[in-house]
C-alpha positions in Angstrom: -20.4 -2.4 4.3 -17.3 -4.2 2.9 -17.1 -5.5 -0.7 -16.4 -9.2 -1.0 -14.0 -9.9 -3.9 -12.8 -13.4 -4.9 -9.0 -13.6 -5.1 -9.2 -14.4 -8.9 -11.0 -11.1 -9.5 -8.5 -9.2 -7.3 -5.6 -10.6 -9.4 -7.4 -9.6 -12.7 -8.3 -6.0 -11.6 -6.0 -4.9 -8.8 -6.1 -1.2 -9.8 -9.9 -1.1 -9.5 -9.8 -2.4 -5.9 -6.9 -0.2 -4.9 -8.9 2.9 -6.1 -11.9 1.7 -4.1 -9.8 1.2 -1.0 -8.1 4.6 -1.5 -11.6 6.2 -1.6 -12.5 4.7 1.8 -14.1 1.4 0.8 -13.2 -1.8 2.7 -12.4 -4.8 0.5 -12.6 -8.3 1.8 -10.6 -10.7 -0.4 -12.1 -14.2 -0.4 -10.9 -17.7 -1.3 -13.6 -20.4 -1.6 -16.1 -17.9 -0.3 -14.2 -17.4 2.9 -12.6 -14.0 3.7 -8.8 -14.3 4.0 -7.6 -10.7 3.8 -8.8 -7.1 4.1 -7.7 -4.2 2.0 -8.3 -0.7 3.3 -7.0 2.7 2.4 -4.6 4.7 4.5 -5.8 8.0 6.0 -3.7 11.0 4.9 -1.9 11.1 8.2 -1.1 7.4 8.2 0.2 7.7 4.6 2.4 10.7 5.6 3.9 8.7 8.6 4.6 5.8 6.3 6.5 8.0 3.9 8.4 9.7 6.7 9.4 6.4 8.2 10.7 5.2 4.8 12.8 8.4 4.5 14.2 8.0 8.0 15.1 4.4 7.3 17.3 5.5 4.4 19.5 7.9 6.4 23.0 6.6 7.0 23.0 4.2 4.0 25.4 6.4 2.0 28.7 7.7 3.2 28.5 11.3 4.3 30.9 12.5 1.5 28.7 11.1 -1.3 27.4 13.8 -3.6 24.1 13.8 -5.3 25.8 13.4 -8.7 27.9 10.5 -7.5 24.9 8.7 -6.1 23.0 8.9 -9.4 
């Protein structure tokens, strides 16, 4: 069963609700007692795919001759 959270509460305590979502809980964010958004955690495989997609999107941004030291 999802947890209903007013937007004002979500803004005051975002970390609390991120931890709940990460643990598998579904959070419905409400405005004027109407659900407007849903927060859910990613499964491990989805999180891995998101990270892999991010890394792939970075390839080609730096010239091939750039060294690690020069890029820092």
